C-alpha positions as CSV (number, residue, x, y, z in Angstrom):
1,M,98.4,4.1,-2.1
2,P,95.1,5.9,-1.6
3,K,95.0,8.9,0.7
4,P,93.3,8.4,4.1
5,L,89.7,9.6,4.4
6,T,89.6,12.7,6.4
7,V,86.5,13.8,8.4
8,S,85.9,16.7,6.1
9,K,86.1,14.7,2.9
10,A,83.7,12.0,4.5
11,W,81.1,14.7,5.2
12,A,81.5,15.9,1.5
13,C,80.9,12.3,0.5
14,V,77.9,12.1,2.9
15,A,76.3,15.3,1.4
16,M,76.9,14.0,-2.2
17,N,75.2,10.7,-1.4
18,Q,72.3,12.0,0.5
19,L,71.5,15.4,-1.1
20,A,72.8,15.1,-4.6
21,F,73.0,11.8,-6.2
22,P,73.2,8.3,-4.2
23,G,76.3,6.4,-4.9
24,A,78.5,9.5,-6.0
25,G,79.8,10.1,-2.5
26,T,80.4,6.3,-2.2
27,V,82.6,6.4,-5.3
28,M,84.3,9.7,-4.1
29,A,85.2,7.8,-0.9
30,G,86.9,5.2,-3.0
31,R,84.4,2.4,-3.0
32,K,83.4,0.9,-6.3
33,I,80.1,-0.3,-5.0
34,G,78.8,3.3,-5.4
35,Y,78.5,2.6,-9.2
36,V,75.8,0.0,-8.4
37,Q,74.1,2.5,-6.1
38,G,74.1,5.1,-9.0
39,I,72.8,2.5,-11.5
40,L,70.1,1.6,-9.2
41,M,69.0,5.2,-8.6
42,V,69.1,6.0,-12.4
43,S,67.0,2.9,-13.2
44,G,64.4,3.8,-10.6
45,F,64.3,7.4,-11.7
46,L,63.8,6.4,-15.3
47,L,61.0,4.0,-14.5
48,T,59.2,6.6,-12.5
49,M,59.8,9.3,-15.3
50,Y,58.5,6.8,-17.8
51,F,55.0,6.8,-16.1
52,F,55.0,10.5,-15.6
53,L,55.8,11.3,-19.2
54,W,53.2,8.6,-20.4
55,Y,50.6,10.1,-18.1
56,I,51.3,13.8,-19.1
57,G,51.5,12.8,-22.8
58,S,48.2,10.8,-22.7
59,L,46.5,13.7,-21.1
60,M,47.8,16.1,-23.7
61,Q,46.9,13.9,-26.6
62,A,43.2,13.3,-25.2
63,P,41.5,16.5,-26.6
64,F,42.7,15.5,-30.3
65,K,41.4,11.9,-30.1
66,N,37.8,11.2,-31.2
67,D,37.6,7.9,-29.2
68,W,39.0,9.2,-25.9
69,N,37.4,7.9,-22.9
70,E,38.1,8.9,-19.3
71,T,37.3,5.5,-17.9
72,A,39.6,3.8,-20.4
73,F,42.3,6.2,-19.7
74,Y,42.1,5.6,-15.8
75,T,42.0,1.9,-16.4
76,E,45.3,2.0,-18.4
77,A,46.8,4.4,-16.0
78,S,46.1,2.0,-13.1
79,R,47.7,-0.8,-15.1
80,T,50.8,1.4,-16.0
81,K,51.2,2.9,-12.5
82,W,53.3,0.0,-11.3
83,T,56.2,1.5,-13.2
84,A,56.1,4.6,-11.1
85,I,55.6,2.5,-7.8
86,L,58.6,0.1,-8.7
87,G,60.8,3.2,-9.7
88,A,60.1,5.0,-6.5
89,I,60.8,1.8,-4.4
90,I,64.0,1.2,-6.3
91,C,65.0,5.0,-5.9
92,A,64.2,4.7,-2.1
93,A,66.4,1.5,-1.9
94,A,69.4,3.1,-3.7
95,W,69.0,6.1,-1.3
96,L,68.8,4.0,2.0
97,W,71.8,1.9,0.6
98,A,73.7,5.2,0.1
99,L,72.7,6.2,3.7
100,V,74.3,3.0,5.0
101,S,77.4,3.6,2.9
102,S,77.5,7.2,4.3
103,L,77.4,6.0,8.0
104,S,80.1,3.6,7.1
105,I,82.3,6.2,5.4
106,L,81.9,8.6,8.5
107,K,82.7,5.8,10.8
108,E,85.9,4.9,8.9
109,A,86.9,8.4,8.8
110,R,86.5,8.9,12.6
111,S,88.3,5.8,13.4
112,H,91.4,6.8,11.3
113,P,92.2,10.4,12.1
114,P,95.0,11.8,10.2
115,V,98.4,12.0,11.6
116,L,100.0,15.4,12.1
117,Q,103.6,15.8,11.1
118,N,106.2,17.8,13.1
119,R,108.2,20.2,11.1
């Protein structure tokens, strides 16, 4: 039987979800849907990083190319920037979903306070 979620553990889950990695706090709270949140966050991050690495790599290669053209570069960048935009939207969606999960975790912890035992 899983242990009841204390308020302090719920706050730790919230901190993990909102400040470290969306989905990790949800998993810590015993909810498997946190894995989906984490996968969303990683996929959005990878899409965004793909664009930035492409952009920086293209700029670094430019001095060594004889046929480099600034107009062609920015045309290609405007075609490729959708990966960064989509990645940022996916990251934001994962973070907001983790926020909703965090609020639910706090609500659950506050509604079921731990029972003190007399000894």
